C-alpha positions in Angstrom: 279.9 -118.3 228.0 277.2 -120.6 229.1 274.9 -117.7 229.9 275.5 -116.1 226.5 274.7 -119.4 224.8 271.4 -119.6 226.6 270.5 -116.0 225.7 271.3 -116.6 222.0 269.0 -119.6 222.1 266.0 -117.6 223.4 265.4 -115.6 220.1 265.7 -118.8 218.1 263.1 -120.5 220.2 260.8 -117.5 220.0 261.0 -117.5 216.2 260.1 -121.2 216.2 257.0 -120.7 218.4 255.9 -117.3 217.0 254.3 -118.8 213.9 252.0 -121.7 213.7 252.3 -122.7 217.3 251.1 -119.3 218.6 248.4 -119.0 215.9 246.8 -122.3 216.7 243.0 -122.0 216.8 242.9 -118.9 214.7 241.2 -118.7 211.2 243.6 -118.8 208.3 244.9 -115.5 206.8 244.9 -115.0 203.1 246.6 -112.1 201.4 245.5 -111.5 197.9 248.4 -112.3 195.5 247.4 -109.5 193.1 248.1 -107.0 195.9 251.8 -108.1 196.3 254.1 -106.3 193.9 255.0 -108.5 191.0 252.0 -110.7 191.7 249.8 -112.0 188.9 246.2 -111.1 188.6 243.9 -113.3 190.7 242.0 -115.9 188.7 238.4 -116.5 189.7 238.0 -119.0 192.5 236.9 -122.4 191.5 233.9 -123.9 193.3 235.0 -126.0 196.2 234.3 -129.7 195.9 231.3 -131.1 197.8 233.6 -132.8 200.3 235.9 -129.9 200.7 236.5 -128.9 204.3 237.4 -125.4 205.8 241.1 -124.6 206.2 242.5 -126.1 209.4 242.6 -123.7 212.3 246.0 -122.0 212.6 246.9 -122.6 209.0 248.3 -119.5 207.4 247.6 -119.8 203.7 249.1 -117.5 201.2 248.2 -117.6 197.5 251.3 -118.0 195.3 252.5 -115.0 193.3 255.1 -114.8 190.5 258.0 -112.5 191.5 259.2 -109.9 189.0 263.0 -109.5 188.3 264.5 -107.2 190.8 262.1 -107.7 193.6 263.7 -107.2 196.9 263.3 -109.5 199.9 261.3 -108.1 202.7 262.3 -107.8 206.3 263.5 -110.9 208.2 260.6 -113.2 209.0 258.1 -111.5 206.7 257.5 -109.9 203.4 257.3 -106.2 202.7 256.4 -104.8 199.3 254.8 -102.0 197.4 251.4 -103.1 196.2 249.6 -102.7 192.9 246.0 -101.1 192.8 243.5 -103.2 194.7 241.3 -105.7 192.8 237.5 -105.6 193.3 236.4 -107.1 196.5 235.9 -110.9 196.3 232.7 -112.5 197.2 232.6 -114.3 200.6 232.1 -117.5 198.6 235.7 -117.2 197.3 237.0 -117.9 200.9 236.8 -121.0 203.0 234.6 -120.7 206.0 236.4 -118.6 208.7 239.2 -117.6 206.4 240.4 -113.9 206.5 241.4 -112.0 203.4 243.1 -108.6 203.3 243.2 -106.3 200.3 244.9 -102.8 199.9 247.1 -100.7 197.7 250.0 -101.3 200.0 250.6 -104.2 202.4 253.5 -104.7 204.8 254.1 -106.6 207.9 255.4 -109.7 209.6 254.2 -113.1 208.7 251.8 -114.6 211.3 252.2 -111.6 213.6 251.0 -108.3 212.2 249.8 -107.1 208.8 249.5 -103.4 207.9 247.3 -102.5 204.9 247.1 -98.9 203.6 245.2 -97.3 200.9 241.7 -98.6 200.1 242.3 -101.3 202.7 239.7 -104.1 203.1 239.5 -107.1 205.4 236.9 -109.8 204.8 235.8 -112.8 206.8 232.7 -114.7 205.8 230.0 -111.9 205.4 231.9 -109.4 207.5 233.7 -106.6 205.5 235.9 -104.0 207.2 237.3 -101.2 205.0 239.4 -98.1 206.0 242.3 -96.0 204.9 244.5 -98.0 207.1 244.1 -101.5 208.6 246.2 -103.3 211.0 245.5 -107.0 211.5 247.2 -108.9 214.3 246.7 -112.6 213.6 247.8 -113.8 217.0 245.0 -111.8 218.8 242.7 -112.1 215.7 242.2 -108.4 216.1 241.7 -105.7 213.5 242.3 -102.0 214.0 241.0 -99.5 211.4 241.7 -95.8 211.0 240.3 -93.3 208.6 236.9 -93.6 206.8 236.1 -96.8 208.6 233.2 -98.8 207.4 232.0 -102.1 208.7 229.2 -104.2 207.0 227.8 -107.5 207.9 224.7 -108.8 206.1 222.3 -105.8 206.0 224.0 -104.1 208.9 226.4 -101.2 208.4 228.3 -98.7 210.5 230.9 -96.0 209.7 233.2 -93.7 211.6 236.8 -92.5 212.0 238.3 -95.4 214.0 237.5 -98.9 215.2 239.0 -102.0 216.7 237.5 -105.4 216.6 238.4 -109.0 217.6 236.8 -110.8 214.7 235.9 -114.2 216.2 234.8 -112.9 219.6 233.0 -109.8 218.1 234.5 -107.7 220.9 235.8 -104.2 220.4 234.9 -100.5 220.0 233.9 -98.1 217.3 234.5 -94.3 217.7 231.8 -91.8 216.8 229.9 -94.3 214.6 226.9 -93.9 212.4 225.0 -97.2 212.2 222.0 -98.9 210.7 220.7 -102.4 211.4 218.1 -104.4 209.5 216.2 -107.5 210.5 213.3 -109.5 209.1 210.2 -109.3 211.3 208.1 -112.5 211.2 204.4 -112.4 212.0 203.5 -112.8 215.7 202.0 -116.1 216.8 198.4 -114.9 216.5 199.0 -113.2 213.1 200.7 -116.3 211.7 197.8 -118.5 212.8 195.3 -116.1 211.1 197.3 -116.1 207.9 197.6 -119.8 207.8 193.8 -120.2 208.5 193.1 -117.8 205.6 195.2 -120.0 203.3 198.0 -117.5 203.0 201.7 -117.8 203.7 203.5 -116.2 206.7 204.8 -112.9 205.4 208.0 -111.1 206.5 208.9 -107.5 206.4 212.2 -105.8 207.0 212.5 -103.4 210.0 215.5 -101.1 210.0 216.8 -98.7 212.6 219.9 -96.7 213.3 221.5 -93.5 214.5 224.8 -92.2 215.8 226.8 -92.3 219.1 229.9 -91.1 220.7 231.2 -94.7 221.0 229.9 -98.2 220.2 231.1 -101.2 222.1 230.9 -104.7 220.6 230.1 -107.1 223.3 229.7 -110.3 221.4 227.6 -111.5 218.5 224.5 -109.3 218.0 225.3 -107.4 221.2 226.0 -103.7 221.1 226.4 -101.0 223.8 226.4 -97.3 222.9 227.2 -94.1 224.8 225.2 -90.8 224.1 223.4 -92.5 221.3 220.3 -92.0 219.1 217.9 -94.6 217.6 215.3 -94.1 214.9 213.6 -96.1 212.1 213.8 -93.0 209.8 216.0 -93.4 206.8 217.3 -89.8 206.7 220.6 -88.7 208.3 218.6 -86.0 210.1 215.6 -88.0 211.3 212.3 -86.4 212.3 212.1 -88.5 215.4 214.6 -90.5 217.5 215.3 -91.9 220.9 218.1 -90.2 222.6 219.9 -92.1 225.4 222.9 -91.7 227.6 223.3 -95.5 227.5 221.8 -97.6 224.9 222.0 -101.4 224.6 220.9 -103.2 221.4 220.3 -107.0 221.9 219.6 -108.5 218.5 219.4 -112.0 220.0 216.3 -111.0 222.1 215.5 -108.2 219.5 215.2 -105.7 222.4 216.7 -102.3 222.9 217.3 -100.9 226.4 217.7 -97.2 226.9 218.8 -95.4 230.1 218.4 -91.7 230.6 216.3 -91.7 227.4 213.9 -89.3 225.8 211.9 -89.3 222.6 212.6 -86.3 220.4 210.2 -85.3 217.7 211.0 -82.5 215.3 213.7 -81.3 217.7 211.4 -81.2 220.7 211.8 -83.7 223.5 208.4 -85.3 224.1 208.8 -88.1 226.6 211.5 -88.9 229.1 212.2 -92.3 230.8 215.0 -93.1 233.3 214.8 -96.6 231.9 212.9 -98.1 229.0 212.8 -101.1 226.7 211.7 -100.9 223.1 211.3 -103.5 220.3 213.9 -103.6 217.6 211.9 -105.8 215.2 208.3 -105.1 216.3 208.0 -108.1 218.7 206.2 -108.2 221.9 207.9 -107.3 225.2 207.0 -106.3 228.7 206.9 -102.6 229.6 204.8 -99.5 229.5 203.1 -98.8 226.2 202.7 -95.3 224.8 199.8 -93.5 226.5 196.5 -93.0 224.6 194.4 -89.9 225.0 191.3 -88.4 223.5 188.1 -86.6 224.5 184.4 -87.0 224.2 181.3 -85.3 225.7 180.4 -88.5 227.6 183.7 -89.1 229.5 185.5 -85.8 229.1 189.3 -85.9 228.8 190.2 -89.6 228.3 193.8 -90.8 229.1 195.0 -94.3 229.4 198.6 -95.5 230.4 198.7 -99.3 229.6 201.4 -101.7 230.9 202.0 -104.8 228.8 203.2 -108.0 230.4 204.7 -110.5 228.0 204.4 -113.5 230.3 205.5 -116.1 227.7 205.6 -116.3 223.9 202.0 -117.6 224.1 200.7 -115.7 227.2 200.4 -112.0 227.7 198.4 -109.5 229.7 197.7 -105.7 229.6 196.9 -103.6 232.6 195.5 -100.2 231.6 194.5 -97.5 234.1 192.1 -95.1 232.4 191.5 -91.5 233.6 188.2 -90.0 232.5 187.7 -86.3 233.3 183.9 -86.6 233.9 183.6 -90.2 235.2 186.7 -91.0 237.3 189.5 -93.6 237.2 188.8 -97.0 235.6 191.1 -100.1 235.6 191.0 -102.3 232.6 192.8 -105.6 232.2 193.2 -108.1 229.4 194.7 -111.6 229.4 195.4 -113.6 226.3 196.7 -117.1 225.7 197.4 -119.4 222.7 198.6 -123.0 222.7 198.5 -125.8 220.2 195.0 -126.9 221.4 193.4 -123.8 222.9 193.2 -120.0 222.6 191.3 -117.3 224.3 191.2 -114.0 226.1 189.5 -112.4 229.0 188.8 -108.7 229.8 187.7 -106.9 232.9 186.9 -103.2 233.3 186.1 -101.7 236.7 185.1 -98.2 237.6 184.7 -98.0 241.5 182.5 -94.9 241.3 181.1 -93.1 238.4 181.3 -89.4 239.2 178.2 -88.8 237.1 175.9 -91.6 238.2 177.5 -92.2 241.6 177.4 -96.0 240.9 180.0 -98.7 240.6 180.3 -99.9 237.0 182.1 -102.9 235.5 182.4 -105.1 232.4 183.5 -108.7 232.1 184.3 -110.7 229.0 185.7 -114.2 228.4 186.2 -116.1 225.1 187.8 -119.5 224.8 188.3 -122.0 222.0 189.5 -125.6 222.7 190.5 -128.5 220.6 189.6 -131.5 222.7 190.3 -134.2 220.1 191.0 -133.8 216.3 187.2 -134.1 215.8 185.8 -132.5 219.0 185.9 -128.7 219.6 184.6 -126.5 222.4 184.1 -122.8 222.8 182.9 -120.4 225.5 181.8 -116.8 224.9 180.6 -114.9 228.0 180.0 -111.1 228.2 178.3 -108.9 230.8 178.1 -105.4 232.1 176.6 -104.0 235.3 174.0 -101.7 233.7 172.4 -101.2 230.3 173.9 -97.8 229.7 177.5 -98.9 230.2 178.6 -98.8 226.5 176.6 -95.7 225.7 178.2 -93.8 228.5 181.8 -95.1 228.5 182.4 -95.7 224.8 183.1 -93.3 222.0 182.6 -95.7 219.2 179.2 -96.1 217.4 179.6 -99.9 216.9 180.0 -100.4 220.6 177.6 -97.8 221.9 174.7 -99.2 219.8 175.0 -102.8 221.1 171.7 -104.4 221.9 172.5 -107.9 223.3 175.6 -109.4 225.0 175.9 -113.1 224.2 176.6 -115.8 226.8 177.2 -119.2 225.3 179.1 -122.4 225.4 179.3 -125.0 222.7 180.6 -128.4 221.7 181.2 -129.3 218.0 181.9 -132.7 216.7 183.0 -133.4 213.1 182.2 -137.0 212.5 183.4 -137.0 208.9 183.4 -134.9 205.8 179.7 -135.4 205.4 178.2 -135.1 208.9 178.7 -133.1 212.1 176.9 -132.5 215.4 176.9 -129.7 218.0 175.6 -128.8 221.4 174.9 -125.2 222.5 173.9 -123.4 225.7 173.1 -119.8 225.0 171.6 -116.8 226.8 171.8 -113.0 226.5 172.1 -109.9 228.6 169.7 -107.5 226.9 170.6 -103.8 226.9 167.8 -102.5 224.7 164.5 -104.0 223.5 162.9 -107.3 224.2 165.0 -110.2 225.6 165.5 -113.2 223.3 164.8 -116.7 224.4 167.6 -118.7 226.0 168.6 -122.1 224.5 169.1 -124.5 227.3 170.3 -126.5 225.4 170.3 -126.8 221.6 171.4 -130.0 220.0 172.1 -130.2 216.2 172.9 -132.9 213.7 173.7 -132.1 210.1 174.5 -134.4 207.2 175.1 -133.9 203.5 176.0 -136.9 201.4 176.3 -136.7 197.6 177.1 -139.3 194.9 174.7 -141.9 196.3 173.2 -144.7 194.1 171.3 -143.5 191.0 173.1 -140.1 191.3 171.0 -139.0 194.3 172.2 -136.8 197.2 171.0 -136.9 200.8 170.8 -134.0 203.3 169.5 -134.1 206.9 169.0 -131.5 209.7 168.0 -132.6 213.1 167.5 -130.3 216.1 166.4 -130.4 219.7 166.2 -127.2 221.6 164.8 -126.2 225.0 163.6 -122.5 225.0 163.6 -120.7 228.4 162.5 -117.1 229.2 162.9 -115.2 232.5 159.5 -113.6 232.0 156.8 -115.8 233.4 154.3 -114.3 231.0 156.2 -115.7 228.0 155.6 -119.2 226.5 158.3 -121.9 227.2 158.9 -125.3 225.9 161.1 -127.6 223.7 161.1 -128.2 219.9 162.2 -131.3 218.2 162.8 -131.2 214.4 163.7 -133.8 211.8 164.2 -132.7 208.2 165.5 -135.4 205.8 165.9 -134.4 202.1 166.7 -136.3 198.9 167.7 -134.6 195.7 168.7 -135.8 192.2 171.2 -133.3 190.7 171.4 -133.4 186.9 174.3 -131.2 185.7 175.7 -130.8 182.3 177.9 -128.3 180.6 175.7 -125.2 180.2 172.7 -126.3 182.3 171.5 -128.0 185.5 168.2 -129.3 187.0 168.0 -130.3 190.6 164.6 -131.7 192.0 164.5 -132.1 195.7 161.9 -133.7 198.1 162.0 -133.3 201.9 159.8 -134.0 204.9 159.9 -131.4 207.7 158.6 -132.9 211.0 158.4 -130.8 214.2 157.2 -131.7 217.6 156.7 -129.2 220.4 156.4 -129.9 224.1 155.2 -126.7 225.7 155.5 -126.0 229.5 153.7 -122.7 229.0 151.7 -122.4 225.7 149.9 -119.5 224.1 146.8 -118.0 225.8 143.5 -119.3 224.4 142.3 -115.7 224.0 144.5 -112.6 223.4 145.6 -111.1 226.7 144.4 -114.2 228.6 146.5 -116.5 230.8 149.0 -118.9 229.2 147.9 -122.4 228.7 149.5 -125.2 230.6 151.6 -128.0 229.2 150.7 -128.9 225.6 152.1 -131.0 222.8 152.0 -129.9 219.1 153.0 -131.9 216.1 153.6 -130.5 212.5 154.7 -132.4 209.4 155.1 -130.9 206.0 156.4 -132.3 202.7 158.6 -129.8 200.8 159.2 -130.1 197.1 161.4 -127.9 195.0 163.1 -127.8 191.6 166.1 -125.5 190.9 167.3 -125.1 187.3 169.5 -122.9 185.3 171.2 -122.3 181.9 174.5 -120.6 181.1 175.2 -119.0 177.7 178.5 -117.4 176.8 179.7 -115.3 173.9 182.7 -113.1 173.1 181.8 -109.4 173.2 183.5 -106.0 172.8 182.7 -103.3 175.3 184.5 -100.1 176.2 187.1 -100.9 173.5 188.1 -104.2 175.2 187.3 -107.9 174.7 185.2 -109.6 177.2 183.4 -112.9 177.8 179.7 -112.1 178.3 177.4 -114.6 180.0 173.6 -114.9 180.1 172.5 -117.0 183.1 168.7 -117.5 183.5 167.5 -119.4 186.6 164.1 -120.8 187.5 163.3 -122.0 191.0 159.9 -123.7 192.0 158.9 -124.6 195.5 155.7 -126.3 196.8 154.8 -126.5 200.5 151.2 -127.3 201.6 149.4 -125.3 204.2 149.3 -126.3 207.9 147.7 -124.3 210.7 150.4 -123.0 212.9 148.8 -120.1 214.9 149.0 -122.2 218.1 152.8 -122.5 217.9 154.7 -119.8 219.9 157.4 -117.8 218.2 160.7 -118.7 219.9 163.3 -117.8 217.3 161.3 -116.9 214.2 161.1 -113.7 212.2 160.6 -112.8 208.5 163.7 -112.9 206.3 164.7 -109.6 204.7 163.4 -109.6 201.1 166.3 -110.0 198.6 167.9 -112.4 196.1 168.9 -114.9 198.7 165.3 -115.0 200.1 163.5 -115.4 196.8 165.6 -118.6 196.1 164.8 -120.1 199.5 162.1 -122.6 200.6 160.8 -120.5 203.5 159.9 -116.9 204.1 160.8 -117.1 207.8 164.0 -117.8 209.8 164.0 -120.3 212.7 161.6 -123.2 212.8 158.3 -122.0 214.3 156.8 -121.0 210.9 156.9 -123.0 207.7 155.3 -120.8 205.0 152.9 -122.4 202.6 154.1 -122.0 199.1 153.2 -122.7 195.5 155.5 -120.3 193.7 158.1 -119.9 191.1 161.1 -117.5 191.0 162.6 -116.4 187.7 165.8 -114.4 187.4 168.5 -113.7 184.9 172.1 -112.6 185.4 174.6 -111.3 182.9 178.3 -110.9 183.6 181.3 -109.4 181.8 184.4 -111.4 182.5 188.0 -110.5 181.5 189.1 -113.5 179.4 192.8 -113.0 180.4 192.4 -112.9 184.2 189.0 -114.4 184.8 188.0 -111.4 186.9 184.4 -110.3 186.8 184.1 -106.7 185.5 180.3 -106.1 185.6 177.3 -108.0 186.9 173.6 -107.2 186.3 170.7 -109.3 187.8 166.9 -109.0 187.7 164.4 -111.4 189.2 160.8 -111.8 190.4 158.8 -114.3 192.3 155.3 -115.4 191.1 152.6 -116.9 193.3 149.9 -119.4 192.4 148.1 -119.3 195.7 147.3 -116.7 198.4 149.4 -116.6 201.6 147.8 -118.3 204.6 150.6 -118.8 207.1 151.6 -115.5 208.8 153.3 -114.0 211.8 151.2 -112.2 214.4 150.3 -108.8 213.0 151.4 -109.7 209.5 149.0 -108.9 206.6 148.7 -112.0 204.4 149.7 -111.5 200.7 146.9 -111.9 198.1 148.7 -110.7 195.0 150.2 -113.0 192.4 153.5 -111.2 191.9 156.1 -110.3 194.4 158.3 -107.2 194.1 160.8 -107.0 191.3 164.5 -107.1 192.4 167.3 -105.7 190.3 171.0 -105.2 191.0 173.9 -103.8 189.2 177.6 -103.8 190.3 181.0 -103.6 188.8 183.7 -101.4 187.5 182.5 -99.1 184.8 185.9 -97.5 184.3 189.4 -98.1 185.5 188.9 -96.1 188.7 185.1 -95.9 188.9 182.9 -98.6 190.4 179.1 -98.7 190.9 176.9 -100.8 193.3 173.1 -100.5 193.2 170.0 -102.4 194.2 166.3 -101.8 193.6 163.1 -103.3 194.9 160.1 -102.2 193.0 156.5 -102.9 193.9 154.5 -103.4 190.7 151.2 -103.8 192.5 151.2 -100.3 193.9 153.7 -98.9 191.4 156.2 -97.5 193.8 159.8 -98.2 195.0 160.1 -100.1 198.2 163.9 -99.8 198.6 166.7 -98.4 196.5 170.4 -98.2 197.2 173.0 -96.6 195.0 176.7 -96.1 195.5 179.5 -94.9 193.4 183.2 -94.9 194.2 186.1 -93.2 192.5 189.5 -94.7 193.5 192.3 -93.9 191.1 195.1 -94.9 193.5 195.9 -96.0 197.1 194.6 -93.5 199.7 192.6 -91.7 197.1 188.9 -92.5 197.3 185.7 -90.6 196.9 182.3 -92.2 197.7 178.7 -91.1 197.2 175.8 -93.3 198.3 172.0 -93.0 198.6 169.8 -95.3 200.7 166.0 -95.3 200.6 163.5 -97.6 202.3 159.9 -96.5 202.0 158.5 -95.0 205.3 161.7 -96.0 207.1 164.8 -94.1 206.0 166.2 -91.8 203.3 169.9 -91.2 203.8 172.6 -89.5 201.7 176.2 -90.4 202.5 179.3 -88.7 201.3 182.8 -89.9 202.3 186.4 -89.9 201.0 190.1 -89.7 201.5 192.3 -87.5 199.3 195.8 -86.0 199.3 195.7 -82.2 200.0 199.4 -81.6 199.0 202.6 -81.5 201.0 202.0 -85.0 202.4 198.7 -84.0 204.0 195.6 -86.0 203.5 192.0 -85.2 204.2 189.4 -87.8 205.3 185.8 -87.5 206.2 182.2 -88.7 206.1 178.8 -87.0 206.4 175.6 -89.0 206.7 172.4 -87.0 206.5 168.9 -88.3 207.1 166.7 -86.6 204.4 163.6 -88.1 206.1 164.4 -86.6 209.5 166.2 -83.5 208.1 169.3 -84.0 210.4 172.9 -85.2 210.2 173.2 -88.6 211.9 177.0 -89.1 211.7 180.0 -86.8 210.9 183.7 -87.6 210.6 186.3 -85.1 209.8 190.0 -85.8 209.9 193.5 -84.8 208.8 196.5 -87.0 208.3 200.2 -86.3 207.6 202.6 -88.8 206.3 206.1 -88.0 207.5 207.7 -91.1 205.9 208.8 -92.8 209.1 205.9 -91.3 211.2 202.3 -90.3 210.7 200.0 -87.8 212.5 196.2 -88.1 212.6 193.5 -85.9 214.0 189.8 -86.8 213.7 186.5 -85.7 215.1 183.6 -88.1 215.3 180.0 -87.1 216.0 177.1 -89.6 215.9 173.6 -89.9 217.3 172.1 -93.2 218.2 168.8 -91.3 218.5 167.9 -87.6 218.0 168.2 -86.8 221.7 171.5 -88.6 222.4 174.6 -87.3 220.6 178.1 -88.5 221.2 181.1 -86.5 220.2 184.7 -87.7 220.3 188.2 -86.4 219.4 191.1 -88.6 218.2 194.7 -87.5 218.1 197.5 -89.9 217.2 201.2 -89.6 216.6 202.5 -92.9 215.1 206.2 -93.5 215.1 206.8 -96.3 212.6 208.0 -99.6 214.1 208.2 -98.2 217.6 205.0 -97.0 219.2 201.8 -95.0 218.7 201.0 -92.1 221.0 197.3 -91.0 221.4 194.0 -92.5 220.4 194.0 -94.1 217.0 191.1 -93.3 214.6 192.3 -95.9 212.0 189.7 -98.5 212.8 187.0 -95.9 212.7 188.1 -94.6 209.4 188.5 -98.1 207.8 185.0 -99.0 208.9 183.4 -95.7 207.9 185.2 -94.6 204.7 185.1 -97.2 201.9 188.4 -97.4 200.2 190.3 -95.8 203.0 194.1 -96.6 202.9 196.5 -96.2 205.8 199.0 -93.7 204.6 202.0 -95.4 206.3 203.1 -99.0 206.7 201.5 -100.9 209.6 203.5 -100.4 212.8 205.0 -103.2 214.8 202.8 -102.8 217.9 204.0 -104.6 220.9 200.6 -105.9 222.0 198.7 -106.8 218.8 201.6 -106.9 216.3 199.9 -104.4 213.9 197.2 -101.9 213.7 
């Protein structure tokens, strides 16, 4: 009898402990009262008080329901009932944090043990929603098992399939034959964010989505997924144009990295690349690993293939190692290292070709740039570049902007910002000259600049001081130092509609020459010499602004008329005994005719007694303030003949300079014009004329026509554009023809295809730095959005060469540079 008594007590003890004791530590379970037969409709949940706390762990909370007459009691220890049609899903805000809610057409089960929901069944906890034809929730294990039309969503992530099981708190379980899609916001990389902030903008985010299907998906914790025989693609379609296919695929959304084993990239049903193991970015962030290879071809290097490896050393340090195989030249190794901290940033680049198969020589390039914040007011920078020979870029580059480089700068500088109105700097600078004469080296150059307004009597003060030591490797060139002081005082008088600003300055220069100019042309250089030059400079700048309302092209505008008169007086000083270290004549234009000096640098101060008159008229949209059209015409008038000149320059004797005119703006919604004209009234001919028209009705639709003329120098006709050809194909091209030399100087022809989640580009580029040296290059690129780009990209070339060019797909999340 004693044994039977003990046996009878065991079920009673189990019943006591099967409820709240065994459910301790689990989130509360809530069964919608409107789902229980006889239950009343659920009323909207009231907002929780500010001091409300989540339901205690282990508490099983059921919402009360009014029983109908005749309702039968359920099984012992629980409730079993036939359910009314399910109410619409409640928002997660209706539940306490961590609470679980189940909804279905029919619910049965045992209280605090197992709940079975059938017919449009849903389980919700926080932002996780699990729906299926049938749901079984075991509260003790905190595990849900779903069968039939299973769908799991959390935030912007979703997955669906026939069967799944999941432990809700631990996020551990499995999903059979799922189709899935994950979305995350991609923040700008460190360098991009810094550039956006420096430009005054806000850090932008974009959503990167990816998904696919698998035989089985294993949940291995929050944001951790492992899939068998899976695919992955950023394409939205159920049948994507490209995808990664892997025997084993791990998605780590904590590190935002995918790891594929036994993987291949399939494009249009054709496997392209195969890797035994590969990592790829899920949200476009940087990560270590091999990048997609680039390839191209040109007549200088032949077939050109590069296989870069990216090393993400730290969030603010990275390196790229890129072997480059050139069919004609041999194998080159290129490396790049970059760093970014709170006080410094920089990059270094080295290229090394052990033996050029064409020249038989070793060839190399080195480059280093560094910027440093020493104190909040003191900044330093270094910029050093060098190559082993003058033909390096011309032989090994397929880009016009690189192949035509003339000088490589080598400099170091210190800059001090003393306050808002003055600053100082020190510079050491030299060059490696690849073509033409070698510039002077500055060893060193010291500058002091000041600009202070709102002084007594309404005056303003400006100052420029300089000391520079000029050095030249050629012993037959003059050398020496130059010391300059240029204080200026002005009295701005500004009122609504007009302004007058007289200014007076004293330009003092002292030269200490180690090697001066020869006494006779072609003779030996003179020995040490000291030269002093002092010149007062006086100017008056004045202008008026008239406005009126006008009606043009059927729209209302605000039209302005802005005449401007500028007078400058500089006496003559003999300067032929001063060497030319850094001085040349400014290009003639609107900026130059409103300046004090005809020459750049400090070795020549032109004598002047002249006045410049110009008038500008603008059409302004009164609603937006945007400028629609602008027209300007101006001319300089001289009262004295020119006496200060550069060697070989013919002094001016006329009283009128060339007439300058410019017109620019939008003449229609999609048509814009830009033209400039320089007319010589003395000889009644045109010195220079530029004209350009652009038709751009929409993004990635642009047609350009331009004409450039400079008397006795060039006469070019340029046609370029980008236009859809139909069926997602785009054509892009440019042709520049020299009418003076009767030859084509540059040609670009390309095709682009926008596949939605990928893009293909092919381009041919031909340019001639001189008539006897022509470079031809071929670009082929397959860009898989938010994954990688295979081939050599012509995008930068097209952006630089075709005005109005628009990239036909969204920028990719490149692992090295963040975006194209």
